[in-house]
C-alpha positions in Angstrom: 14.1 31.0 -24.1 16.6 33.1 -22.4 20.0 32.0 -21.1 18.8 32.2 -17.5 15.8 29.9 -18.1 14.9 27.4 -15.4 13.9 23.8 -15.6 10.4 23.7 -14.1 8.3 20.9 -12.7 4.6 21.8 -13.1 2.6 20.8 -10.1 -1.2 20.6 -10.6 -4.0 19.4 -8.3 -7.7 18.9 -8.3 -9.7 18.0 -5.2 -11.9 15.4 -7.1 -12.4 14.2 -10.6 -15.7 16.1 -11.1 -16.1 19.4 -9.3 -19.2 21.6 -9.3 -17.6 24.3 -7.0 -16.2 26.9 -9.4 -13.8 28.1 -6.9 -12.0 24.8 -6.9 -13.1 23.7 -10.4 -10.1 24.8 -12.5 -9.3 21.7 -14.4 -5.8 20.2 -14.4 -5.7 20.9 -18.2 -6.4 24.6 -17.6 -3.8 24.8 -14.8 -1.3 23.1 -17.1 -1.9 25.4 -20.1 -2.0 28.6 -18.0 1.3 27.8 -16.2 3.0 26.7 -19.4 2.1 30.0 -21.1 3.7 31.9 -18.3 6.8 29.7 -18.3 7.2 30.2 -22.1 6.8 34.0 -21.8 9.5 34.1 -19.1 11.9 31.8 -21.0 11.7 28.7 -18.8 11.2 25.1 -19.8 8.6 22.8 -18.2 10.3 19.4 -18.2 7.4 17.4 -16.7 4.0 17.7 -15.0 3.0 16.0 -11.7 -0.8 16.1 -11.5 -2.8 14.6 -8.7 -6.5 14.4 -7.8 -6.2 14.9 -4.1 -7.5 17.0 -1.2 -5.7 20.3 -0.8 -4.9 19.5 2.8 -3.0 16.4 1.8 0.7 17.0 2.2 2.6 17.3 -1.2 5.0 14.5 -0.2 2.0 12.2 0.2 0.7 12.6 -3.3 1.2 9.6 -5.6 2.5 11.5 -8.7 4.3 14.4 -6.9 6.1 12.4 -4.2 8.7 10.7 -6.5 9.7 14.2 -7.8 10.4 15.3 -4.2 12.3 12.3 -3.0 14.0 10.4 -5.9 17.5 11.9 -6.4 17.4 11.2 -10.1 14.2 13.2 -10.6 15.4 15.9 -8.2 18.4 16.5 -10.4 16.1 17.2 -13.4 14.5 20.4 -12.3 15.3 23.7 -10.6 11.9 24.9 -9.4 8.3 23.9 -8.8 5.8 25.9 -10.9 2.2 26.1 -9.6 -0.9 27.8 -11.1 -2.0 29.0 -7.7 -0.6 28.6 -4.1 -3.4 26.3 -3.0 -2.4 23.9 -5.8 0.7 22.9 -3.8 -1.0 23.0 -0.4 -4.0 24.1 1.7 -2.4 22.8 4.8 -1.5 24.4 8.1 1.5 26.6 8.7 3.4 23.5 9.9 2.9 21.9 6.4 4.1 25.1 4.6 7.1 25.3 7.0 8.1 21.7 6.1 7.6 22.5 2.4 9.8 25.6 2.6 12.5 23.7 4.5 12.4 21.0 1.8 12.8 23.7 -0.9 15.8 25.3 0.8 17.5 22.1 1.7 17.2 20.8 -1.9 18.1 24.1 -3.6 14.6 24.4 -5.2 12.3 27.4 -5.8 8.5 27.4 -5.6 7.1 29.7 -8.2 3.5 30.9 -8.6 2.7 31.8 -12.2 2.4 35.6 -12.3 2.8 35.6 -8.5 5.4 35.4 -5.7 8.3 33.0 -5.3 9.9 31.2 -2.4 12.7 31.8 -1.4 11.8 35.5 -1.8 13.4 37.7 -4.4 12.3 40.8 -2.5 10.0 42.0 0.2 7.0 41.9 -2.1 7.5 38.2 -2.6 7.7 37.6 1.2 4.4 39.5 1.9 2.5 38.0 -1.1 3.7 34.4 -0.3 2.6 34.8 3.4 -0.8 36.2 2.4 -1.5 33.5 -0.2 -0.6 30.7 2.2 -3.1 32.1 4.7 -5.7 32.6 2.0 -5.3 29.0 0.8 -5.9 27.6 4.3 -8.9 29.9 4.9 -10.5 28.9 1.6 -10.2 25.2 2.5 -11.9 25.9 5.9 -14.7 27.8 4.1 -15.2 24.9 1.6 -15.2 22.4 4.5 -17.9 24.4 6.4 -20.1 24.6 3.3 -19.6 20.8 2.8 -20.4 20.0 6.4 -23.5 22.2 6.3 -24.7 20.5 3.2 -24.1 17.0 4.7 -26.0 17.9 7.9 -28.9 19.2 5.9 -29.0 16.0 3.8 -28.9 13.8 7.0 -31.7 15.8 8.5 -33.8 15.1 5.4 -33.1 11.3 5.7 -30.8 11.1 2.6 -27.7 8.9 2.4 -24.3 10.7 2.9 -20.8 9.2 2.3 -19.6 5.9 0.9 -22.0 2.9 1.3 -20.9 -0.1 3.3 -19.8 -3.3 1.5 -22.9 -5.0 0.1 -24.7 -1.7 -0.8 -24.6 0.7 -3.7 -25.6 4.4 -3.9 -28.6 5.3 -6.1 -30.7 8.4 -6.6 -30.1 12.1 -7.6 -27.2 14.1 -6.3 -29.0 15.6 -3.3 -31.4 12.7 -2.7 -29.1 9.6 -2.6 -30.1 6.4 -0.9 -28.4 3.0 -0.2 -29.7 -0.1 -1.9 -28.5 -3.7 -1.7 -26.0 -4.6 -4.3 -27.2 -7.7 -6.2 -23.6 -8.9 -6.4 -21.9 -8.1 -3.1 -25.0 -8.0 -0.9 -25.4 -11.8 -0.7 -21.6 -12.0 0.1 -22.0 -9.6 3.0 -25.0 -11.5 4.3 -23.1 -14.8 4.0 -20.2 -13.4 5.9 -22.4 -12.7 8.9 -23.9 -16.2 8.6 -20.4 -17.8 8.5 -19.3 -15.9 11.7 -22.6 -16.8 13.4 -22.0 -20.5 12.5 -18.6 -20.4 14.2 -16.2 -19.7 11.4 -13.3 -17.5 12.3 -12.8 -13.9 11.0 -9.6 -15.1 9.3 -11.4 -17.8 7.3 -14.1 -15.3 6.3 -11.4 -12.9 5.1 -9.9 -15.6 3.0 -13.3 -16.5 1.6 -14.1 -12.9 0.7 -10.8 -12.4 -0.9 -11.5 -15.4 -3.2 -15.0 -14.2 -4.0 -14.3 -10.5 -4.6 -10.8 -10.6 -6.1 -9.6 -8.0 -3.6 -7.6 -8.5 -0.5 -9.6 -8.6 2.7 -7.9 -8.1 6.1 -9.2 -9.7 9.3 -9.6 -6.3 10.8 -12.0 -5.3 8.0 -14.1 -8.4 8.5 -14.3 -7.7 12.3 -15.3 -4.1 11.7 -18.0 -5.1 9.2 -19.6 -7.6 11.6 -19.7 -5.0 14.4 -21.3 -2.3 12.1 -25.0 -1.8 12.9 -25.5 -0.2 9.5 -26.3 -3.6 8.1 -29.6 -3.4 10.2 -30.8 -0.8 7.8 -30.0 2.7 9.3 -27.2 5.2 9.3 -27.2 8.8 10.3 -31.0 9.1 9.9 -31.1 7.4 6.5 -33.3 4.2 6.6 -32.8 1.5 3.9 -33.4 -2.2 3.4 -31.4 -4.2 6.0 -29.0 -6.9 4.8 -29.2 -9.0 8.0 -31.8 -9.5 10.7 -31.4 -8.3 14.3 -31.2 -12.0 15.3 -28.3 -12.8 12.8 -26.5 -9.6 13.7 -26.7 -10.5 17.5 -25.6 -14.1 16.8 -22.6 -13.1 14.7 -21.4 -10.5 17.3 -22.0 -12.8 20.2 -19.8 -15.5 18.6 -17.1 -13.1 17.6 -17.1 -11.4 21.0 -16.4 -14.7 22.7 -13.1 -14.9 20.9 -9.8 -13.0 21.5 -7.9 -11.4 18.7 -4.2 -10.8 18.3 -3.4 -7.1 18.7 0.2 -7.2 17.3 3.6 -7.5 19.0 6.5 -9.8 18.2 5.5 -13.2 17.1 7.2 -16.2 18.7 9.2 -18.6 16.5 8.3 -22.1 17.4 11.1 -24.4 16.3 10.9 -25.2 12.6 7.2 -24.4 12.4 6.1 -23.4 8.8 9.5 -24.4 7.2 9.1 -28.2 7.5 6.4 -30.0 5.5 3.9 -32.8 6.1 4.3 -35.8 3.8 1.2 -34.5 1.9 3.3 -31.4 1.0 1.6 -28.8 3.2 3.3 -26.8 5.9 3.5 -28.1 9.4 2.7 -25.6 12.3 3.2 -25.9 16.0 -0.1 -26.5 17.8 -0.7 -26.4 21.5 -4.1 -27.4 23.0 -5.3 -25.2 25.8 -8.2 -25.1 28.3 -9.1 -21.8 30.0 -5.9 -20.3 28.6 -3.6 -23.0 30.1 -1.8 -25.6 27.9 -3.0 -29.2 27.9 -0.6 -32.0 26.9 2.5 -31.7 24.8 2.8 -29.4 21.8 2.6 -31.0 18.3 3.2 -30.3 14.7 -0.1 -30.2 12.8 -0.6 -30.1 9.1 -2.0 -26.9 7.7 -4.0 -28.4 4.9 -7.7 -27.7 5.3 -7.2 -25.4 8.2 -6.9 -22.0 6.5 -10.6 -21.5 5.6 -10.7 -22.8 2.0 -14.0 -24.6 1.5 -12.5 -26.7 -1.4 -9.6 -28.1 0.7 -10.1 -31.1 2.9 -8.1 -31.6 6.1 -5.0 -33.9 5.9 -5.7 -37.2 7.6 -2.2 -37.5 9.2 -2.2 -37.2 13.0 -0.2 -34.6 15.0 3.5 -35.2 15.4 5.2 -34.7 18.9 6.9 -31.3 18.6 10.1 -31.9 20.6 10.7 -35.3 19.1 10.3 -33.9 15.6 12.7 -31.0 16.3 15.4 -33.4 17.5 14.9 -35.6 14.4 15.2 -32.6 12.1 18.4 -31.4 13.8 20.0 -34.9 13.7 19.1 -35.3 10.0 20.6 -31.9 9.0 23.7 -32.3 11.0 24.5 -35.5 9.0 23.6 -34.0 5.6 27.1 -34.0 4.2 26.3 -33.0 0.6 27.1 -29.8 -1.2 24.9 -26.8 -0.2 23.0 -24.9 -3.0 21.6 -21.5 -2.8 19.3 -19.6 -5.2 21.0 -16.7 -7.0 19.1 -14.0 -8.7 20.4 -12.3 -11.9 19.1 -9.7 -14.3 17.1 -6.8 -13.0 17.6 -3.0 -13.3 21.3 -2.5 -14.0 21.1 -1.7 -17.8 18.2 0.7 -17.4 20.0 2.6 -14.6 23.1 3.0 -16.8 21.0 4.5 -19.6 19.4 6.9 -17.1 22.8 8.0 -15.9 23.9 8.7 -19.5 20.8 10.8 -20.2 21.3 12.7 -17.0 24.9 13.5 -18.0 23.6 14.9 -21.4 21.0 17.0 -19.6 23.7 18.5 -17.3 25.8 19.3 -20.4 22.7 20.9 -22.1 22.1 23.0 -19.0 25.7 24.2 -19.1 25.2 25.3 -22.7 21.8 27.0 -21.8 20.0 24.8 -24.4 16.6 24.6 -22.8 15.0 23.0 -25.8 17.5 20.0 -25.6 16.9 19.9 -21.9 13.1 19.4 -22.5 13.8 16.7 -25.1 16.2 14.8 -22.8 13.7 15.1 -19.9 11.0 13.5 -22.0 13.5 10.7 -22.9 14.5 10.3 -19.3 10.8 9.8 -18.3 10.3 7.3 -21.1 13.3 5.2 -20.1 12.4 5.5 -16.4 9.0 4.0 -17.1 10.4 1.0 -18.9 10.4 -2.4 -17.1 13.6 -3.8 -15.8 15.2 -6.9 -17.5 13.6 -10.2 -16.6 14.9 -11.5 -13.2 16.2 -15.1 -13.3 16.8 -17.3 -10.3 19.3 -20.1 -10.6 20.8 -22.5 -8.0 24.6 -22.2 -7.2 26.9 -24.2 -4.9 28.3 -22.4 -1.9 31.4 -24.5 -1.4 30.2 -26.0 1.9 27.8 -28.8 2.9 24.3 -28.5 4.4 25.7 -30.0 7.6 28.3 -27.2 7.8 25.7 -24.5 7.4 23.4 -26.2 9.9 26.0 -26.7 12.6 27.3 -23.1 12.5 24.0 -21.3 12.1 21.6 -19.9 14.7 17.9 -21.0 14.8 17.1 -18.1 12.5 19.8 -19.2 10.0 18.5 -22.8 10.1 14.9 -21.7 9.4 16.2 -19.6 6.5 18.1 -22.6 5.1 14.9 -24.7 5.2 12.8 -21.8 3.9 15.2 -21.4 0.9 13.7 -24.6 -0.6 16.9 -26.0 -2.1 16.5 -28.6 0.6 13.0 -29.6 1.8 12.5 -31.5 5.1 9.4 -33.6 5.3 8.1 -35.3 8.5 6.0 -38.4 7.9 3.0 -39.4 10.0 5.1 -41.8 12.1 7.7 -39.1 12.8 10.2 -40.2 10.3 12.2 -37.2 8.9 13.4 -37.1 5.3 15.3 -34.5 3.3 14.5 -33.8 -0.3 16.8 -31.8 -2.6 15.6 -29.5 -5.3 16.5 -31.9 -8.1 15.0 -35.0 -6.4 
């Protein structure tokens, strides 16, 4: 290694795990080996590899493994340049994407080096013209691949074959160019049951909770709504016919019921007094409830127990009646204003301090090795840095601690948001009994 050697971050990319297209089928291992051979010949040190399986049009800063190396100050300090096997390994994006990438390189003092190719920023005019030409070629190659892919997909659709990912409840079977959708014996019944639940009047929220429990993956309400609206479940998509999961009657019924409801579209949520931070005597959260008819409120608002109202089939509703909202708020306020006992807060200790100190020490040694042009030691320290950086932080411990004031002091001087935070901290818990009696329970009670 020569005295002017650079610390290189090797960036590799593959469009998908298995590639039949030879033009894009250079494995990450081959990219790695070829680029490393070039770096060794030139006297540079590859300190780490950031390899991703990602579409070439995905911006570099959106790649899971590359992004930390472009944003984390500790990692940015570990290398001088990005090394790529070929220009399209860093991007096949538009000129706008490359402009952003070039701006990032200049602003962070980094170079982009193509093995046996041009560099950015340019060393000479030849670099400028080759870099410009290779950027353009990378984009055109992606456009050509996309056109071939679209042509293949259109041909498969015309022949009645399945194209794309199957909807929830189905699996893909068949040969590469003769795929079809078939009902998944595990998830198919769940999808059918979801339609039935909505048709029976269950909310999309409760169905999302149920599917989360049954599948072990998080289901959002939006995903449930989109699934119920999808006509694919009637057995046809893009010319491909397959066994339907639901009947036309069930699909119509579920969509009619769902269409009769309105769904929240976002925006700032209102805070209703102490809703969700005070508890029913059964231990569940109390929420503000206001009955309506034709969109207009009927009667007075009440606190209602949440038990049995979040869609869990195994949970029965609490038998306690609703509690007048305004009366309960006044009772909570009166109780907390008179709670003249020491306030406790939860304090967190432990965490990441020790590991960060060790990383700083290794970074200092790397800087010293760079000053001495010892690229071998730089490579060793870089590996050590990566090892320590991957270690978990120390266990986090949460302990109660006195603040030096009383709960009454904190309550009287706080805003509604402060009061809600105090109740949500759980060092003091406020319960409202069925008759409206309000009680405070401390953590140690």
